[in-house]
VEXTOR-294877 format. One record per residue (C-alpha): x, y, z; residue in one letter. Coordinates in steps of 0.02 Angstrom, whole numbers, padded with zeros to 5 digits, always signed. Example, Ala and Ser with C-alpha at 12.3 -4.5 7.8 and 13.67 -1.06 7.14 Angstrom:
2
+00615-00225+00390A/+00684-00053+00357S/
// end
This chain:
460
+07670+03701+05845X/+07610+03822+05712X/+07513+03980+05753X/+07357+03902+05675X/+07370+03749+05786X/+07396+03860+05938X/+07237+03957+05894X/+07138+03796+05874X/+07201+03734+06043X/+07156+03898+06128X/+06982+03895+06050X/+06955+03720+06116X/+07011+03774+06289X/+06900+03929+06277X/+06746+03824+06240X/+06790+03694+06372X/+06812+03833+06499X/+06643+03904+06451X/+06558+03735+06474X/+06645+03708+06641X/+06594+03880+06702X/+06413+03854+06652X/+06409+03682+06734X/+06473+03759+06896X/+06316+03865+06912X/+06412+04028+06912X/+06316+04176+06834X/+06322+04162+06645X/+06372+04342+06613X/+06526+04326+06723X/+06570+04156+06649X/+06568+04228+06473X/+06674+04379+06517X/+06789+04291+06639X/+06832+04144+06527X/+06862+04263+06381X/+06980+04372+06484X/+07076+04220+06547X/+07095+04154+06370X/+07148+04324+06305X/+07273+04348+06447X/+07349+04177+06417X/+07363+04214+06232X/+07448+04380+06262X/+07576+04298+06377X/+07607+04158+06251X/+07615+04280+06107X/+07474+04204+06003X/+07337+04334+06036X/+07333+04513+05972X/+07285+04624+06120X/+07218+04757+06001X/+07058+04654+05985X/+07015+04703+06164X/+07025+04887+06118X/+06858+04866+06029X/+06770+04809+06188X/+06725+04983+06256X/+06647+05026+06089X/+06549+04863+06094X/+06482+04904+06268X/+06437+05080+06215X/+06351+05009+06062X/+06247+04894+06171X/+06195+05034+06287X/+06150+05151+06145X/+06059+05020+06042X/+05883+05085+06017X/+05815+04914+05970X/+05866+04838+06136X/+05769+04972+06230X/+05616+04869+06183X/+05673+04731+06302X/+05637+04817+06470X/+05478+04893+06399X/+05408+04725+06343X/+05461+04646+06508X/+05373+04785+06604X/+05215+04760+06501X/+05213+04572+06532X/+05248+04583+06718X/+05116+04717+06738X/+04984+04607+06654X/+05030+04463+06767X/+05042+04557+06933X/+04882+04657+06902X/+04787+04491+06877X/+04725+04544+06706X/+04791+04379+06637X/+04697+04283+06772X/+04533+04372+06731X/+04558+04333+06547X/+04583+04147+06579X/+04432+04135+06694X/+04321+04221+06566X/+04376+04112+06420X/+04364+03954+06527X/+04184+04000+06569X/+04150+04026+06383X/+04215+03854+06330X/+04194+03757+06492X/+04039+03661+06436X/+04129+03593+06282X/+04234+03435+06292X/+04412+03489+06316X/+04350+03667+06343X/+04470+03707+06484X/+04621+03653+06380X/+04555+03753+06232X/+04540+03903+06348X/+04719+03879+06409X/+04786+03873+06230X/+04686+04024+06172X/+04734+04128+06323X/+04915+04072+06304X/+04913+04135+06125X/+04836+04301+06177X/+04960+04323+06319X/+05102+04279+06201X/+05042+04415+06083X/+05031+04541+06225X/+05176+04497+06340X/+05300+04379+06256X/+05367+04311+06423X/+05371+04122+06438X/+05403+04098+06624X/+05266+04216+06681X/+05137+04135+06566X/+05176+03956+06618X/+05175+04000+06803X/+05012+04098+06788X/+04926+03958+06691X/+04991+03826+06811X/+04927+03918+06964X/+04759+03965+06892X/+04704+03824+06777X/+04798+03665+06825X/+04711+03633+06993X/+04542+03663+06910X/+04576+03542+06768X/+04639+03406+06885X/+04490+03430+07001X/+04368+03404+06857X/+04450+03244+06796X/+04560+03305+06655X/+04704+03192+06607X/+04859+03257+06701X/+04968+03230+06547X/+04852+03327+06432X/+04829+03469+06557X/+05013+03491+06597X/+05067+03473+06415X/+04944+03605+06358X/+04999+03728+06492X/+05184+03709+06449X/+05150+03720+06263X/+05038+03873+06277X/+05167+03960+06386X/+05305+03937+06258X/+05201+04021+06122X/+05279+04182+06187X/+05440+04126+06101X/+05368+04134+05925X/+05211+04242+05926X/+05259+04427+05918X/+05295+04534+06013X/+05424+04414+06081X/+05583+04451+06179X/+05666+04311+06080X/+05623+04395+05916X/+05684+04564+05979X/+05854+04491+06027X/+05864+04386+05869X/+05820+04536+05763X/+05961+04638+05840X/+06091+04500+05823X/+06039+04445+05649X/+06037+04626+05591X/+06219+04644+05642X/+06265+04475+05568X/+06177+04517+05403X/+06277+04678+05386X/+06440+04587+05425X/+06402+04454+05294X/+06367+04586+05160X/+06523+04687+05202X/+06630+04530+05184X/+06553+04506+05013X/+06603+04682+04961X/+06430+04759+04980X/+06464+04927+05061X/+06283+04985+05063X/+06212+04836+05157X/+06028+04799+05176X/+05959+04779+05351X/+05839+04662+05437X/+05733+04735+05576X/+05636+04669+05725X/+05478+04716+05631X/+05529+04600+05489X/+05546+04455+05611X/+05381+04498+05696X/+05293+04489+05528X/+05386+04331+05479X/+05343+04239+05639X/+05158+04282+05638X/+05097+04150+05515X/+05201+04005+05588X/+05148+04057+05763X/+04963+04056+05720X/+04984+03892+05627X/+05059+03817+05784X/+04911+03876+05888X/+04791+03799+05761X/+04883+03632+05767X/+04878+03633+05958X/+04691+03664+05956X/+04657+03530+05826X/+04756+03403+05927X/+04664+03444+06089X/+04493+03436+06004X/+04541+03270+05923X/+04590+03198+06093X/+04428+03261+06171X/+04329+03180+06030X/+04419+03012+06029X/+04449+03000+06218X/+04317+03108+06304X/+04364+03040+06476X/+04531+03132+06462X/+04449+03302+06435X/+04271+03305+06506X/+04150+03449+06491X/+04109+03554+06644X/+03921+03543+06669X/+03922+03671+06808X/+04019+03802+06710X/+03929+03967+06719X/+03934+04069+06558X/+03984+04251+06576X/+03882+04395+06510X/+03943+04488+06357X/+03994+04636+06465X/+04096+04524+06581X/+04183+04442+06433X/+04221+04609+06354X/+04292+04677+06516X/+04409+04528+06534X/+04464+04518+06352X/+04475+04703+06308X/+04643+04742+06391X/+04740+04602+06306X/+04660+04629+06135X/+04687+04816+06147X/+04871+04791+06186X/+04889+04671+06040X/+04810+04799+05925X/+04916+04942+05991X/+05082+04849+05994X/+05078+04722+05854X/+04961+04821+05743X/+05068+04977+05748X/+05226+04878+05706X/+05151+04779+05562X/+05067+04933+05490X/+05233+05024+05491X/+05175+05162+05607X/+05300+05123+05745X/+05463+05033+05775X/+05470+04889+05898X/+05540+05005+06031X/+05406+05136+06007X/+05269+05005+06009X/+05343+04928+06167X/+05332+05096+06253X/+05149+05110+06203X/+05119+04935+06269X/+05202+04972+06436X/+05097+05129+06459X/+04940+05037+06401X/+04964+04893+06524X/+04989+05018+06666X/+04834+05114+06614X/+04726+04956+06611X/+04793+04902+06781X/+04747+05073+06852X/+04578+05073+06764X/+04532+04904+06840X/+04585+04962+07013X/+04730+04840+07025X/+04875+04960+07028X/+04948+05029+07189X/+05118+05094+07237X/+05169+04926+07308X/+05121+04832+07149X/+05204+04963+07040X/+05363+04943+07143X/+05355+04753+07122X/+05334+04769+06934X/+05477+04893+06921X/+05591+04785+07028X/+05558+04629+06925X/+05585+04725+06764X/+05753+04790+06825X/+05808+04614+06875X/+05767+04538+06706X/+05838+04684+06608X/+06000+04686+06707X/+06020+04500+06676X/+05992+04520+06488X/+06115+04663+06467X/+06246+04586+06580X/+06242+04429+06473X/+06252+04535+06316X/+06407+04628+06378X/+06490+04465+06428X/+06445+04388+06260X/+06520+04539+06169X/+06686+04511+06256X/+06678+04323+06223X/+06645+04351+06037X/+06792+04472+06025X/+06913+04345+06099X/+06836+04206+05994X/+06865+04311+05839X/+07041+04358+05896X/+07088+04174+05890X/+07014+04156+05716X/+06860+04065+05776X/+06744+04144+05648X/+06855+04082+05505X/+06861+03908+05579X/+06671+03904+05597X/+06653+03962+05417X/+06770+03825+05357X/+06684+03692+05462X/+06509+03737+05403X/+06561+03758+05222X/+06644+03587+05221X/+06490+03494+05285X/+06402+03379+05161X/+06246+03456+05089X/+06316+03631+05070X/+06202+03767+05137X/+06071+03644+05200X/+06200+03539+05289X/+06261+03695+05380X/+06084+03745+05427X/+06044+03573+05497X/+06206+03572+05598X/+06170+03744+05673X/+05990+03700+05712X/+06043+03539+05797X/+06174+03633+05898X/+06049+03764+05956X/+05922+03628+06000X/+06048+03534+06107X/+06109+03693+06192X/+05928+03731+06234X/+05935+03587+06359X/+06059+03677+06469X/+06061+03862+06419X/+05930+03997+06420X/+05877+04069+06251X/+05960+04235+06293X/+06130+04152+06311X/+06106+04051+06151X/+06057+04204+06050X/+06201+04311+06113X/+06336+04176+06100X/+06288+04068+05950X/+06204+04189+05829X/+06352+04311+05816X/+06465+04163+05775X/+06360+04065+05650X/+06246+04204+05586X/+06370+04291+05469X/+06425+04122+05398X/+06249+04062+05358X/+06194+04230+05289X/+06349+04239+05179X/+06290+04073+05104X/+06132+04158+05044X/+06013+04110+05184X/+05866+04230+05203X/+05887+04321+05371X/+05701+04329+05411X/+05676+04144+05373X/+05830+04100+05476X/+05769+04203+05623X/+05598+04119+05622X/+05678+03947+05610X/+05791+03987+05758X/+05644+04052+05861X/+05540+03894+05831X/+05693+03787+05870X/+05723+03877+06035X/+05539+03861+06077X/+05551+03673+06052X/+05701+03662+06169X/+05597+03748+06304X/+05481+03596+06305X/+05601+03451+06281X/+05630+03338+06434X/+05722+03325+06546X/+05791+03503+06549X/+05657+03608+06462X/+05635+03770+06559X/+05446+03769+06539X/+05442+03600+06627X/+05536+03671+06775X/+05420+03822+06783X/+05266+03710+06791X/+05344+03586+06913X/+05377+03730+07032X/+05193+03778+07045X/+05106+03612+07010X/+05013+03518+07148X/+05115+03380+07232X/+05001+03244+07162X/+05053+03286+06983X/+05200+03174+06941X/+05350+03241+06847X/+05334+03094+06729X/+05160+03155+06681X/+05230+03326+06637X/+05367+03248+06530X/+05246+03132+06439X/+05118+03269+06419X/+05230+03384+06318X/+05285+03250+06192X/+05138+03272+06071X/+05161+03460+06072X/+05348+03440+06035X/+05301+03335+05883X/+05182+03472+05825X/+05319+03603+05845X/+05440+03498+05744X/+05308+03480+05608X/+05290+03669+05599X/+05480+03686+05595X/+05488+03562+05452X/+05348+03653+05360X/+05438+03821+05374X/+05599+03737+05315X/+05510+03660+05165X/+05406+03814+05124X/+05507+03971+05169X/+05366+04082+05107X/+05273+04041+05268X/+05399+04155+05353X/+05445+04274+05212X/+05282+04309+05120X/+05204+04427+05248X/+05362+04534+05274X/+05383+04546+05085X/+05202+04599+05067X/+05208+04727+05207X/+05381+04799+05181X/+05432+04745+05007X/
// end
């Protein structure tokens, strides 16, 4: 057997080992690192793996820990958890529901609008879906709303945190695509490579994200108009005073202005803006009298848990990518994508389909850290715009969050939904919203300027 055939066999075993480890339920970070070490060890014994590839691992780990962009992750997580635990999000939903409650479909409209605002101020999917499910779902069911429409809207609004900046997905994609873009340019002999930043992706995702919110709202209003029995008005809804509305809405809107506004205006990097957001969320929680030592400890503990998971997966993925590259996996991926019919577009469709299918069984963090470093340099070397590619990947991952039977948003809602809500209603309820997401994905694919025009205008 030739060395090339041995490498192909080891790559197949490496991927099969990864799938088996993930299916076993073992922690993903340890599966990535453990399978990679086993494959590397076997290759060293058999003489078909160069152990010098592993010498780069300490530098990779140090690079992860000293990466300024990734510092935004714990800060954005802290901001989102603080808004949830201090009940600022709950106050916002109650105020907007009171504002639209007397309109047909008003509660669903409120859920979508608040979901968009929370996405633009927290960027955490699980927290948003759980909060919406606990606060709004029992109310909608009690007032005769269609269970499918109510559950579908909650899941869809919660996943807006995937695409509307500031988003943890966009932060991680920005870091990984930035590295992949530099690798692609270096392979092409460009030794002064351009960069793509998290701010570029934030700007690129803004228009598609708002378009998605608009399509959600139009669909809900259309359903309420054609089938009013599915989304009745609340006659007993009590409107809030202007002062009450301002008190509920001010924290979230202020955080959006501070965080997103400072990034888009070029006054702050994503990490600096995340720090401002974390401090701002804490200040609002204290101002509203909802911050004590116990709650601060809970927020800090949850932030540490999420951050440790993210960075552990990133370190494991770094080792996995090194071993994958040591067996020539990047060259094989390049050859496979380049040989697909349709050229660049064939490769893009194949990658998007792969990420969509992996979204059934893997979290977005794992997909970003494992798949993007492998396929990113190949696609970018073909001339794909990095900002457009990042936005396409973010929308794709958002769609996988909703798709039955394994969409994570569905599990989040099922965990907090009343027992009388059937799982089948949740599955059927998200289908129209999945179609809307796919339409936006197709629109961005057909008209790349939807993702690239705003970054070009803001940053040239």
